[in-house]
C-alpha positions in Angstrom: -34.9 95.0 -7.1 -34.1 91.9 -9.3 -30.6 91.8 -7.8 -32.0 91.8 -4.2 -34.6 89.1 -5.1 -31.9 86.9 -6.7 -29.6 87.1 -3.7 -32.5 86.3 -1.4 -33.3 83.3 -3.5 -29.7 82.1 -3.5 -29.6 82.5 0.3 -32.8 80.5 0.7 -31.4 77.7 -1.5 -28.2 77.6 0.3 -29.9 77.3 3.7 -32.3 74.6 2.2 -29.4 72.5 0.9 -27.6 73.0 4.3 -30.6 71.8 6.1 -30.8 68.8 3.8 -27.1 68.0 4.4 -27.6 68.2 8.2 -30.6 66.0 8.1 -28.8 63.4 6.0 -25.8 63.4 8.4 -28.2 63.0 11.4 -29.5 59.7 9.7 -26.1 58.2 9.2 -24.0 56.2 11.7 -20.6 57.2 13.0 -18.8 55.2 10.3 -18.7 55.7 6.5 -21.3 53.7 4.7 -19.7 54.1 1.3 -17.7 50.8 1.4 -19.8 48.5 3.6 -20.7 45.1 2.2 -24.2 44.7 0.9 -26.3 42.6 3.3 -23.9 42.9 6.2 -24.7 44.1 9.7 -23.0 47.4 9.0 -25.2 47.8 5.9 -28.3 47.2 8.2 -27.1 49.9 10.5 -26.6 52.3 7.6 -30.1 51.7 6.3 -31.8 51.9 9.7 -32.3 55.4 11.2 -32.8 54.2 14.7 -29.8 51.9 14.5 -27.7 54.7 13.1 -28.7 56.9 16.0 -27.6 54.1 18.4 -24.2 54.0 16.6 -23.7 57.7 16.9 -24.8 57.5 20.6 -22.2 54.8 21.2 -19.5 56.8 19.5 -20.2 59.7 21.8 -20.2 57.6 24.9 -17.0 55.8 23.8 -15.4 59.2 23.3 -16.3 60.1 26.9 -15.0 56.7 28.2 -11.8 57.1 26.2 -11.1 60.4 28.0 -11.3 58.6 31.4 -9.3 55.7 30.2 -6.2 57.6 29.3 -4.3 56.3 32.4 -5.7 52.8 32.0 -3.0 50.1 32.2 -3.0 48.0 30.4 -5.0 49.8 27.8 -8.1 47.6 27.2 -10.9 50.0 26.0 -9.8 50.0 22.2 -9.3 46.3 22.1 -12.6 45.7 23.8 -14.3 47.8 21.3 -12.9 46.0 18.4 -14.0 42.8 20.1 -17.5 44.2 20.6 -17.8 45.2 16.8 -17.0 41.6 16.0 -19.6 40.4 18.4 -22.2 42.9 16.9 -21.5 41.6 13.5 -22.2 37.9 14.6 -25.8 39.0 14.8 -26.2 37.8 11.3 -26.6 34.4 12.8 -29.6 35.5 14.9 -33.2 34.8 13.9 -34.0 38.4 14.7 -31.0 40.2 13.4 -32.3 43.8 14.1 -33.3 43.0 17.7 -29.8 41.4 18.3 -28.0 44.5 16.8 -30.2 46.9 18.9 -29.6 44.9 22.0 -25.9 44.8 21.4 -25.7 48.6 21.0 -27.9 49.2 24.1 -25.9 46.9 26.4 -22.5 48.3 25.2 -23.6 51.9 25.8 -24.8 50.9 29.3 -21.6 49.0 30.0 -19.4 51.9 29.1 -21.6 54.3 31.1 -21.4 52.2 34.2 -17.7 51.0 34.0 -16.4 54.6 33.4 -18.9 56.2 35.8 -20.4 58.4 33.1 -23.9 58.4 34.7 -25.1 58.8 38.3 -24.7 55.7 40.5 -26.1 54.4 43.9 -23.6 52.9 46.2 -21.5 50.9 46.8 -23.9 49.0 49.0 -22.6 46.2 51.1 -24.3 42.9 51.4 -23.2 40.3 53.9 -23.7 36.7 52.5 -24.6 33.5 54.5 -24.1 35.4 57.8 -20.4 35.5 57.2 -18.9 39.0 57.5 -15.8 37.7 55.5 -18.1 37.0 52.6 -19.4 40.4 51.3 -20.6 41.7 48.0 -20.4 45.3 47.1 -23.1 46.5 44.7 -23.2 49.8 42.8 -26.3 50.5 40.8 -26.3 52.8 37.7 -29.1 54.7 36.0 -28.3 53.4 32.5 -30.7 51.9 29.9 -31.0 49.1 30.5 -30.1 49.5 34.2 -26.9 48.0 35.3 -25.0 47.2 38.4 -21.3 46.5 39.1 -20.8 43.9 41.8 -17.4 43.3 43.6 -16.5 40.2 45.7 -13.0 39.9 46.7 -10.8 40.5 43.7 -13.7 39.7 41.3 -15.8 42.3 39.5 -19.0 41.5 37.5 -21.1 43.8 35.3 -24.7 42.8 35.4 -27.7 43.9 33.5 -31.3 44.1 34.8 -33.6 41.3 33.8 -37.4 41.0 33.8 -38.7 40.1 37.3 -42.0 39.5 39.0 -40.6 41.1 42.3 -37.6 42.9 43.3 -34.6 43.7 41.0 -32.9 40.9 39.2 -29.5 41.3 37.5 -27.6 38.9 35.4 -23.8 38.9 34.5 -21.7 36.4 32.6 -21.6 33.9 35.3 -23.1 35.9 38.3 -26.6 36.8 39.3 -28.0 39.1 41.8 -31.7 39.1 42.8 -32.5 41.8 45.5 -35.8 42.4 47.3 -36.3 44.5 50.3 -32.8 44.5 51.5 -32.1 40.9 51.0 -30.4 39.3 47.8 -29.9 35.9 46.3 -26.4 36.0 44.8 -24.7 33.3 42.6 -21.0 34.0 41.9 -19.4 31.9 39.4 -20.6 29.1 36.9 -22.3 26.3 38.8 -21.7 28.1 42.2 -24.2 27.5 45.0 -26.6 30.3 45.7 -25.8 32.6 48.6 -28.4 34.5 50.8 -27.1 38.1 51.4 -28.4 40.9 53.5 -27.7 44.6 53.2 -25.2 45.6 55.9 -26.7 48.0 58.4 
């Protein structure tokens, strides 16, 4: 009887320690925290459960994107990810470092999901601008968080993120904007470019 009880106790302890180990790994980011610099952005991620979860989420999405990028020429995904990490680490300059880091993760996850079509999309939807059928914008909308769209005009492509708006849906890219309401859109394409009035092609 004592032998059975001892074995049962050992089994219970083994399961308990395994549970603790799993819980600990679930709280850590995708990278090792053993050598990160104290006070760095990586240190912040290591000590913040929610940020660690976002890091693991990004690692999963990146792995999915990498599978689709195997035939990409030139290969840009890995170089862009290194650039993104540098950009994330620049959040130390922000007044609200945590919000900056969280936003960086959320936007990068959404970007990869949209660019590599890892989530459902609507479109492409064609918009004719300034009543000129030679001036069209193709818009594809993605159910990411935050919501994104990829707009194409000629040989140019712009990834845009949804922005707060009193009416309609407003998206902002690096130098492009798209504000759509009831089938009409105000589009700016390029820094300092004039605003175009575009209508959904019937």
